[in-house]
ZAMAR-778936 format. One line per 5 residues: their letters; for each residue x, y, z of N, C-alpha, C, CB. Coordinates in steps of 0.05 Angstrom, whole numbers, plus 5000, padded with zeros to 4 digits. Glycine has a CB too. Example, Ala and Ser with C-alpha at 12.3 -4.5 7.8 and 13.67 -1.06 7.14 Angstrom:
// ZAMAR-778936
as	5264/4886/5156/5246/4910/5156/5264/4934/5156/5226/4911/5181  5257/4955/5142/5273/4979/5143/5258/5001/5157/5282/4988/5114
This chain:
// ZAMAR-778936
mikiv	4903/5228/5334/4933/5213/5323/4922/5185/5306/4956/5200/5353  4921/5188/5285/4916/5163/5258/4942/5150/5252/4905/5178/5226  4946/5134/5255/4970/5112/5241/4974/5093/5223/4978/5099/5255  4987/5101/5202/4981/5084/5170/5006/5069/5167/4977/5105/5139  4999/5041/5164/5020/5027/5158/5029/5021/5132/5018/5008/5169
nwnvr	5049/5015/5110/5057/5018/5086/5072/4990/5091/5072/5047/5077  5059/4969/5067/5089/4947/5062/5079/4930/5046/5102/4927/5088  5095/4928/5017/5096/4913/5000/5105/4884/5012/5110/4924/4981  5089/4866/5014/5102/4836/5029/5099/4816/5017/5092/4827/5056  5113/4830/4991/5122/4808/4971/5104/4777/4968/5153/4801/4982
hglgm	5085/4774/4978/5066/4753/4978/5069/4733/5003/5069/4738/4953  5085/4742/5025/5091/4734/5046/5130/4718/5045/5064/4714/5054  5142/4727/5022/5157/4713/5017/5183/4728/5029/5154/4704/4990  5192/4722/5048/5220/4727/5068/5244/4728/5046/5227/4698/5094  5257/4742/5056/5291/4742/5061/5306/4718/5051/5300/4742/5094
dgivd	5280/4695/5081/5303/4675/5079/5286/4650/5066/5318/4668/5111  5272/4655/5044/5267/4639/5022/5236/4623/5033/5296/4617/5017  5224/4634/5053/5198/4626/5057/5175/4640/5064/5198/4610/5071  5150/4628/5048/5136/4633/5042/5108/4637/5074/5137/4615/5018  5108/4655/5090/5091/4657/5107/5076/4681/5117/5101/4649/5121
irrig	5056/4680/5108/5038/4706/5106/5023/4705/5138/5011/4705/5076  5020/4686/5151/5014/4691/5184/5040/4701/5199/5002/4660/5201  5061/4707/5187/5086/4716/5206/5087/4747/5198/5120/4697/5198  5076/4747/5179/5069/4783/5167/5046/4796/5179/5061/4785/5132  5030/4779/5187/5007/4789/5196/5019/4796/5228/4979/4766/5193
eklkt	5023/4776/5232/5037/4781/5267/5053/4805/5271/5060/4757/5279  5074/4812/5248/5091/4835/5249/5074/4852/5246/5113/4839/5230  5049/4852/5237/5038/4880/5227/5015/4889/5255/5018/4876/5191  5011/4863/5264/4995/4870/5289/5015/4891/5315/4985/4834/5304  5039/4882/5314/5058/4898/5325/5061/4926/5332/5073/4894/5312
fdadi	5045/4938/5305/5042/4966/5303/5019/4980/5313/5043/4973/5278  5004/4961/5312/4967/4969/5326/4961/4993/5315/4962/4975/5364  4954/4990/5282/4957/5021/5267/4927/5025/5257/4983/5021/5236  4917/5045/5254/4894/5044/5244/4882/5030/5213/4890/5068/5246  4900/5039/5200/4899/5031/5172/4923/5014/5163/4897/5055/5155
ytiqe	4919/5000/5152/4945/4982/5132/4944/4975/5100/4947/4952/5144  4959/4993/5092/4960/4989/5063/4976/4963/5045/4972/5012/5056  4966/4944/5044/4993/4931/5042/4995/4921/4996/4990/4892/5073  5006/4915/4987/5015/4907/4964/5029/4874/4962/5034/4929/4957  5022/4869/4943/5029/4841/4931/5021/4822/4950/5059/4835/4925
idrga	4999/4824/4951/4986/4795/4965/4970/4784/4945/4967/4798/4993  4973/4745/4960/4955/4737/4939/4925/4726/4946/4969/4717/4923  4920/4719/4934/4889/4700/4938/4892/4676/4920/4858/4718/4927  4896/4648/4932/4884/4633/4916/4909/4621/4895/4862/4650/4903  4930/4635/4901/4961/4631/4880/4974/4610/4890/4987/4657/4880
ersgc	4975/4585/4875/5002/4564/4883/5027/4575/4895/5013/4551/4857  5038/4591/4890/5066/4600/4900/5060/4607/4930/5079/4628/4882  5033/4606/4938/5033/4618/4966/5012/4601/4979/5025/4651/4969  5020/4574/4969/4998/4553/4980/4963/4556/4978/5003/4554/5011  4960/4567/4948/4935/4572/4946/4905/4587/4970/4932/4548/4939
edqak	4922/4599/4986/4916/4615/5012/4894/4634/5006/4942/4631/5023  4874/4644/5018/4865/4675/5009/4879/4683/5030/4832/4686/5007  4899/4706/5025/4916/4713/5041/4905/4743/5048/4945/4708/5028  4885/4753/5034/4877/4778/5044/4858/4773/5069/4862/4793/5021  4836/4750/5069/4832/4742/5088/4839/4737/5116/4830/4733/5082
iladt	4865/4723/5113/4873/4711/5135/4891/4736/5155/4890/4686/5124  4904/4755/5140/4911/4784/5144/4888/4796/5151/4923/4797/5121  4861/4804/5147/4843/4810/5162/4832/4797/5187/4828/4810/5148  4839/4769/5183/4825/4750/5214/4852/4753/5237/4817/4704/5206  4869/4761/5223/4889/4766/5245/4893/4792/5259/4913/4760/5234
lgcdf	4891/4817/5239/4892/4842/5251/4856/4853/5260/4909/4863/5225  4838/4828/5252/4817/4840/5262/4798/4866/5247/4830/4848/5284  4808/4856/5220/4798/4885/5207/4775/4882/5180/4828/4902/5194  4766/4901/5174/4751/4902/5154/4774/4903/5128/4730/4927/5157  4770/4893/5102/4781/4898/5084/4779/4904/5058/4788/4889/5085
hfthi	4794/4914/5036/4786/4924/5014/4812/4911/4990/4784/4960/5020  4807/4887/4977/4820/4876/4961/4820/4886/4934/4814/4853/4962  4836/4896/4919/4841/4894/4889/4853/4881/4875/4848/4908/4880  4852/4863/4849/4853/4851/4836/4878/4866/4816/4826/4844/4829  4903/4860/4814/4918/4870/4800/4925/4853/4772/4938/4875/4817
sqvse	4928/4833/4776/4941/4813/4754/4938/4777/4763/4979/4822/4753  4932/4761/4738/4933/4731/4747/4959/4719/4754/4923/4713/4727  4961/4705/4776/4993/4693/4778/4994/4667/4788/5012/4709/4798  5002/4647/4779/5003/4614/4789/4986/4594/4789/5007/4610/4812  4960/4608/4777/4931/4595/4781/4917/4609/4801/4930/4566/4790
gtygl	4922/4627/4815/4908/4652/4831/4911/4678/4821/4918/4654/4859  4910/4703/4840/4905/4723/4829/4921/4738/4853/4874/4728/4821  4941/4765/4845/4945/4779/4870/4935/4808/4864/4977/4779/4880  4951/4819/4884/4942/4851/4884/4945/4870/4906/4916/4853/4880  4922/4885/4916/4926/4900/4932/4908/4902/4957/4929/4918/4920
atfsk	4914/4906/4980/4890/4911/5002/4895/4922/5018/4879/4893/5014  4870/4940/5028/4878/4967/5055/4862/4943/5071/4859/5011/5055  4862/4950/5096/4848/4935/5117/4850/4966/5139/4868/4901/5129  4828/4958/5163/4824/4974/5181/4796/4972/5199/4828/4995/5169  4800/4979/5219/4785/4974/5239/4758/5004/5238/4808/4971/5267
fkmin	4770/5018/5220/4749/5048/5214/4731/5034/5197/4763/5079/5194  4706/5049/5202/4677/5045/5176/4693/5061/5158/4639/5062/5183  4701/5028/5128/4704/5043/5104/4668/5037/5092/4735/5029/5081  4671/5072/5083/4644/5072/5069/4640/5067/5039/4633/5096/5075  4668/5067/5026/4667/5069/5000/4690/5049/4991/4669/5097/4991
kdnmf	4692/5036/4971/4709/5016/4962/4713/5020/4940/4703/4993/4964  4735/5039/4920/4731/5037/4893/4763/5027/4884/4719/5066/4879  4762/5014/4860/4776/4999/4850/4782/5027/4821/4760/4966/4847  4810/5020/4818/4816/5051/4802/4834/5027/4774/4844/5085/4828  4821/5025/4755/4831/5013/4730/4846/5037/4718/4807/5001/4710
lsrnv	4881/5036/4712/4899/5053/4702/4912/5047/4678/4916/5058/4718  4909/5028/4669/4921/5019/4636/4906/4995/4633/4958/5011/4631  4928/4982/4612/4925/4956/4598/4945/4937/4600/4921/4959/4571  4964/4945/4618/4991/4927/4624/4979/4900/4628/5009/4936/4653  4991/4881/4631/4988/4856/4635/4988/4859/4675/5016/4835/4616
ennsa	5007/4868/4686/5009/4865/4713/5013/4904/4717/5039/4839/4725  4995/4904/4740/5000/4924/4767/4983/4956/4742/5052/4928/4780  4955/4935/4738/4952/4965/4722/4919/4975/4735/4952/4961/4679  4924/4969/4770/4904/4981/4782/4915/5000/4808/4884/4958/4790  4890/5009/4815/4899/5025/4848/4874/5028/4860/4916/5058/4849
qltrf	4872/5021/4889/4848/5028/4900/4841/5052/4912/4845/5012/4915  4820/5053/4922/4814/5084/4937/4789/5075/4949/4810/5116/4915  4800/5077/4981/4785/5074/5000/4774/5103/5014/4799/5055/5019  4748/5093/5019/4746/5121/5036/4730/5111/5069/4722/5149/5015  4744/5128/5087/4734/5128/5107/4717/5150/5122/4750/5121/5116
hirqs	4710/5138/5139/4691/5157/5168/4694/5160/5192/4669/5150/5175  4710/5178/5199/4723/5183/5226/4717/5195/5245/4739/5192/5227  4698/5195/5267/4686/5221/5287/4670/5234/5261/4714/5247/5305  4684/5267/5255/4662/5281/5233/4675/5283/5209/4651/5311/5241  4700/5269/5204/4722/5271/5189/4712/5246/5166/4752/5267/5210
vfdvv	4719/5256/5145/4716/5248/5119/4733/5235/5104/4713/5265/5108  4758/5220/5095/4783/5225/5068/4782/5198/5056/4821/5232/5078  4803/5202/5038/4802/5176/5023/4839/5174/5022/4781/5179/4989  4839/5144/5019/4859/5130/5020/4866/5119/4990/4855/5111/5041  4885/5126/4982/4893/5108/4957/4919/5094/4958/4895/5125/4933
nlhap	4913/5063/4956/4933/5048/4960/4942/5038/4929/4925/5025/4980  4968/5038/4921/4981/5033/4892/5006/5019/4891/4987/5059/4879  5008/5006/4870/5029/4983/4858/5032/4993/4823/5014/4944/4863  5053/5016/4835/5054/5025/4806/5079/5007/4786/5060/5061/4807  5069/5000/4759/5093/4981/4739/5124/5001/4749/5084/4984/4691
wknnt	5141/4984/4742/5177/4995/4739/5176/5000/4719/5205/4977/4743  5162/4993/4691/5168/4991/4671/5139/4996/4649/5184/4967/4671  5142/5014/4632/5124/5016/4613/5101/5032/4629/5117/4987/4600  5100/5050/4649/5084/5058/4662/5073/5086/4657/5094/5054/4681  5080/5096/4633/5072/5124/4625/5039/5127/4623/5085/5130/4595
tywkt	5023/5114/4622/4989/5109/4612/4989/5110/4641/4974/5078/4592  4994/5089/4662/4991/5088/4687/4999/5111/4696/5002/5068/4699  5012/5124/4700/5007/5147/4710/5008/5173/4702/5017/5146/4726  4995/5167/4674/4976/5194/4663/4949/5194/4664/4977/5199/4637  4932/5165/4662/4910/5164/4678/4908/5178/4703/4907/5141/4682
flgey	4932/5167/4722/4928/5161/4750/4928/5202/4757/4960/5135/4768  4937/5212/4744/4951/5240/4751/4930/5255/4736/4986/5247/4738  4914/5248/4708/4897/5262/4695/4864/5261/4702/4903/5254/4671  4865/5236/4713/4828/5235/4713/4819/5226/4745/4811/5205/4686  4831/5235/4764/4825/5226/4787/4842/5257/4804/4839/5190/4792
nldec	4820/5266/4822/4822/5291/4840/4836/5283/4869/4790/5303/4846  4863/5284/4876/4873/5269/4896/4882/5287/4910/4891/5250/4890  4868/5314/4903/4883/5338/4924/4885/5337/4950/4872/5363/4922  4857/5322/4961/4849/5310/4991/4859/5285/5002/4821/5306/4994  4871/5262/4989/4876/5237/4980/4901/5231/5003/4884/5236/4946
iltgd	4902/5210/5011/4933/5198/5022/4946/5180/5004/4933/5180/5051  4961/5188/4989/4969/5171/4971/4992/5151/4984/4979/5187/4948  4994/5131/4985/5012/5110/4992/5014/5082/4977/5006/5105/5016  5042/5071/4987/5050/5046/4965/5068/5047/4955/5038/5040/4945  5073/5022/4941/5096/5015/4927/5099/5039/4893/5091/4976/4921
fnlsp	5112/5061/4894/5113/5078/4873/5129/5063/4846/5128/5107/4885  5137/5056/4850/5163/5044/4840/5187/5062/4818/5151/5017/4825  5186/5090/4834/5195/5116/4818/5223/5126/4844/5161/5145/4814  5236/5135/4833/5266/5139/4844/5253/5171/4855/5299/5137/4816  5261/5182/4877/5260/5202/4892/5254/5235/4875/5286/5199/4909
lstii	5278/5227/4852/5294/5245/4844/5272/5249/4818/5327/5235/4841  5254/5226/4807/5228/5235/4789/5206/5252/4786/5216/5222/4788  5211/5265/4769/5189/5289/4765/5155/5280/4781/5184/5294/4725  5152/5260/4783/5124/5254/4794/5134/5257/4834/5112/5213/4780  5146/5236/4831/5155/5241/4861/5161/5279/4876/5189/5223/4861
qnfrs	5174/5277/4855/5181/5315/4869/5161/5324/4864/5204/5340/4855  5140/5321/4853/5117/5338/4854/5095/5338/4872/5106/5336/4833  5088/5306/4884/5080/5301/4906/5089/5305/4928/5078/5285/4907  5120/5312/4929/5130/5320/4955/5124/5345/4956/5156/5315/4961  5123/5369/4939/5122/5396/4929/5084/5397/4946/5129/5399/4885
kyqwk	5062/5381/4932/5039/5383/4945/5026/5376/4975/5027/5373/4930  5044/5346/4981/5034/5331/5004/5059/5338/5031/5030/5294/4994  5048/5326/5046/5064/5327/5076/5075/5293/5078/5037/5337/5106  5110/5293/5077/5120/5278/5084/5148/5279/5097/5117/5266/5068  5156/5253/5104/5185/5259/5123/5203/5235/5124/5179/5267/5156
nesit	5196/5213/5102/5211/5193/5101/5239/5203/5081/5193/5168/5092  5254/5196/5088/5289/5200/5073/5299/5171/5071/5316/5221/5097  5289/5147/5086/5306/5125/5095/5297/5106/5072/5301/5114/5129  5319/5090/5066/5315/5065/5044/5294/5049/5049/5338/5046/5043  5274/5044/5031/5252/5020/5041/5254/4997/5027/5223/5028/5039
tangk	5273/4988/5015/5272/4962/5001/5304/4945/5013/5269/4968/4963  5306/4926/5008/5322/4905/5011/5353/4918/4993/5304/4875/4998  5343/4926/4966/5364/4933/4949/5382/4961/4946/5352/4929/4927  5365/4978/4974/5379/5007/4980/5355/5021/4960/5420/5011/4967  5335/5023/4954/5318/5030/4939/5299/5046/4957/5309/5008/4925
iidht	5294/5085/4951/5267/5089/4966/5245/5098/4944/5270/5111/4990  5225/5077/4952/5211/5071/4924/5184/5062/4941/5228/5043/4900  5173/5061/4961/5149/5059/4976/5157/5096/4996/5148/5022/4998  5127/5106/4991/5115/5131/4998/5099/5132/5013/5106/5142/4982  5087/5146/5032/5062/5152/5042/5058/5187/5037/5061/5142/5075
fipfk	5039/5194/5026/5030/5220/5025/5013/5230/5033/5027/5227/5011  5018/5259/5050/4994/5265/5070/4984/5287/5062/5001/5267/5100  4960/5297/5060/4951/5319/5048/4941/5333/5081/4925/5311/5021  4943/5323/5108/4942/5331/5131/4966/5330/5146/4925/5319/5142  4964/5343/5173/4986/5346/5189/4999/5320/5194/4979/5360/5213
ilsqe	5028/5313/5184/5038/5295/5189/5055/5302/5213/5048/5285/5167  5054/5271/5237/5071/5277/5262/5092/5269/5254/5066/5268/5288  5093/5241/5251/5120/5221/5247/5121/5206/5221/5122/5199/5269  5141/5199/5215/5143/5177/5187/5170/5162/5191/5145/5194/5152  5170/5140/5192/5190/5124/5196/5196/5092/5181/5187/5124/5222
vhetn	5213/5090/5171/5222/5068/5163/5227/5033/5178/5242/5081/5155  5218/5017/5184/5227/4986/5200/5229/4972/5183/5209/4970/5219  5256/4974/5184/5275/4949/5169/5265/4920/5182/5313/4954/5177  5261/4899/5162/5254/4869/5160/5265/4855/5144/5230/4863/5156  5274/4836/5150/5266/4810/5127/5255/4794/5124/5276/4796/5120
lsdhh	5223/4806/5127/5204/4794/5120/5191/4791/5091/5189/4803/5134  5199/4810/5079/5197/4814/5050/5223/4831/5037/5169/4830/5044  5219/4837/5018/5246/4851/5004/5238/4881/5004/5254/4840/4970  5219/4891/5018/5209/4914/5025/5208/4918/5052/5187/4918/5015  5222/4948/5067/5206/4960/5091/5183/4967/5094/5213/4978/5097
ilvtt	5179/4972/5125/5157/4982/5136/5153/5009/5134/5156/4975/5161  5136/5019/5129/5142/5056/5129/5109/5055/5144/5147/5079/5085  5110/5072/5165/5092/5074/5187/5092/5109/5188/5104/5057/5217  5070/5118/5187/5064/5142/5190/5041/5149/5209/5060/5151/5168  5050/5174/5221/5027/5187/5242/5019/5220/5232/5043/5189/5279
fdlw	4993/5218/5236/4981/5236/5226/4959/5245/5243/4974/5227/5202  4944/5275/5240/4927/5290/5244/4907/5298/5230/4935/5304/5249  4878/5285/5232/4859/5305/5218/4850/5326/5220/4844/5301/5215  4857/5340/5254/4844/5356/5259/4863/5380/5268/4825/5346/5275
């Protein structure tokens, strides 16, 4: 069994107005997951104390990590990061559009026992996203990939409906503080469980999925 945790952490900004990436890390540790896919994480940004949040989470979790830049923000950068104690045998950035923001996804390849599989961690733009999804769907073979992240799409959208028809998934609970379902994890393998853990440490909740490769 493999456990993957997906969470948009909003650079550690909780619903209480406090920015604290270390409490994000401590919360993640409670899940004892194999893979963590995180969106909206800062590196050197003024708004989050000019810290390297990816490195802080990696140290807290005792994991290797793959960071992908999305855009500049307050004298620093923010983007995506995937963390895991498993061996990462490849770390690729997927450039998808020329939008100022949210123009990338990342693909990380894992080698676990005798199996090799890819995890795509994404944070899609919520507007002006036509090129992003056209490139994502048209230029990459995603059939054997785990797709996870903040999709910024309604469950009724054509793209999400297509993913639901091709992959394993179970969650139908809201994933954000404002009552939306926009965070997803789609699995091409046997899914065992998928549930949302509500939290006030971000404006997104935590999506936890377990699955089998064998």
